[in-house]
C-alpha positions in Angstrom: 74.7 71.3 134.9 76.9 69.2 132.7 80.2 70.4 131.3 82.6 68.9 128.7 86.3 69.4 128.8 88.5 68.6 125.7 92.2 68.0 125.8 95.3 68.1 123.7 96.3 64.6 124.9 94.7 61.5 126.2 97.0 61.6 129.2 95.7 65.1 130.0 92.1 63.9 129.9 93.0 61.0 132.2 94.8 63.3 134.7 91.8 65.7 134.7 89.4 62.8 135.3 91.4 61.5 138.2 91.7 65.0 139.7 87.9 65.3 139.7 87.5 61.9 141.3 89.9 62.9 144.1 87.7 66.0 144.6 84.7 63.7 145.0 83.1 64.9 141.8 81.3 62.7 139.4 83.0 62.5 136.0 83.4 60.2 133.0 85.8 59.9 130.2 84.2 59.5 126.8 84.7 60.2 123.1 84.4 63.9 122.1 80.9 64.7 120.8 80.9 65.2 117.0 79.8 68.8 117.3 83.1 69.5 119.2 86.6 68.9 118.0 89.7 67.9 120.0 93.1 66.7 119.0 93.1 63.6 121.2 89.5 62.5 120.7 88.8 62.0 124.4 86.9 64.4 126.7 85.7 64.4 130.3 82.1 65.0 131.2 81.6 66.5 134.7 79.0 68.1 136.8 80.9 70.5 139.1 81.3 74.2 138.3 84.5 74.7 136.3 87.1 76.9 138.0 90.0 77.9 135.7 92.2 78.9 138.6 92.2 75.4 140.1 91.2 73.1 137.2 93.1 74.4 134.1 96.5 73.1 133.1 98.5 73.0 129.9 96.8 69.9 128.6 93.3 71.3 128.9 92.0 72.6 125.5 88.4 73.9 126.0 85.5 73.6 128.4 81.9 73.7 127.3 78.5 74.0 129.1 76.0 71.5 127.7 72.7 73.3 127.1 69.4 72.3 125.6 70.5 74.2 122.5 73.9 72.5 122.2 77.3 73.4 123.6 78.4 76.8 124.8 82.2 77.6 125.1 83.0 78.8 128.6 86.8 78.4 128.6 89.6 78.2 126.0 93.2 77.6 127.0 95.6 80.2 125.6 98.8 78.5 124.5 
């Protein structure tokens, strides 16, 4: 399982990445794939199940599952 989280700001991506590292989860910051769009251009790739109750904050934009067919939206932050 691989998931991609996009953010409104680079700072939000960095905070999310650090939070995952503190949880012991493998994650990496990277440019947003071309098929996805994000205002800051940075995303976080991670391999733990996304939990909106504990992982979402105001900087998180969207979370996608990466599938063999492409990307499937699993979470969109309501502003």
